[in-house]
N, C-alpha and C positions, 0 to 999 in steps of 0.2 A: 959573827950577823950578816945577813942582805937585809945589806940598810938595805937599795932601792926596789930591793923584790916583796916588800912590797908601802910600795907611794907612789902615791896618784900620778900618772900619768902629765900633761903637757902636752897635746899638736898645737903647735905657734902656726897659727895657717894667715898670711898678711893680704889687705886691703884695703881695695884704693880707693873705697870709697864704705863707710865704716855704716850708715843708716839702712845703704843697698847692702850692702851683706847683712848688718843686726834683719833684717825683716827676710827673707831669705831664707836664714837661720831656727830663728824665730818662729814664723809665717809657714814656709814650708817645707823646712822638713820640722817642726814642729819641736825644737828644745827648747826648754824651759832656764834663763835665763841668770842664771848666780851675776848679774853687774863688772859694768865698770870698777876696774883698778890703777892705782894713784899715777899707773907709765902708760894711762891711754888705751890699756891689751880693754877689751869685753869678751866673758867669761864665762861657757857655757856647762854644762855636763852634765856629759854621756856615760852609764856604767861608771863603769871608777876609772872613766878619762876625762878631764876634760879638755876642753877648746877651744883659746885662745884668741880673739880676731884683733891685729894687731896694722892700727895706718901706719899706710906705707907709700907713698907717693905714687910709688915706682911700676910698684905689686909686685909678683913676680912671674917670673914666664917659663916653672918648673913646668917641668913634659912628664912627671909620674905623681899618679895612685896619692893621692896628698893623705886623704884620710881612707878607711874604709871601714865602715859597720857590716859587724854576725850583723844576718837577722835566718829569725827557722823557716820560713819561705821567704824565698823572693820575688814568689810571684806576686803575692801578695803586698811585700811590703815596694813592688814596683807600682800599681796597682793603687796604695796610695799615696804615693808621690806625686805620682801623676795628675788624681785627681788635687791634686793641692798647687800644678801647676810645672811641675820639677820633667826637663823633658833628659832626656834618658839614651846616650849613648848607639848608635850602632855601628861594628866595624863587620871588615871582610875584607882580612889581607893574610899574611901565610899566618897557619899557628897557630889565629884572631880573628872566631866565626860568631855575630851572635847573631841570633831567633827569635825572636819576638826584646831584642837588649836582653838576652842574657848567654852570655862565653862559656861552657867547662871547661874547665880549665884543671889538669888529674882530679881532685880527691875537693873542688869546689865548682858553683858555681860563683856567678864574678858579671855588674852588669852597672856602668859607670855613667857619669852626669857631670855635670860643671856648676860651680857654683855664682852666681853674676864680675864672681873678681874672679871667673879660669880656673879657679883652684877645682886639679879635678880629686874626686868624689864616688866613693865606689862600695854596694851592698854586697858583702857576698853572703853564702850562707856553703856554710857544709856538708859536700857529698860521706853519706854512712855507711 
């Protein structure tokens, strides 16, 4: 029996300011809250995944994508999030160049943005 294959995955994101982070995840990203947990985490459900924000006074300095949302239409998703005030990053690096916030990476398109705590988030669309 594969115990983990059917389990719900929780992504843990450290935040300095839980109130500010909650406002972003609920109002700008539109994620429905599941609520606070006794240990101080605040949890959201996103598909088969839970996103748990946990207070951490020093925050985090991870400079990689902490969370990526697979979408059917990345251009439409970017427009919807920009209308809610989300700011997307643009890159012009060797092997990584965005055009209108989107980079084609092999079999997917991707676009990055940060939450108010500095966690790097991503949208990605599979290319068939």
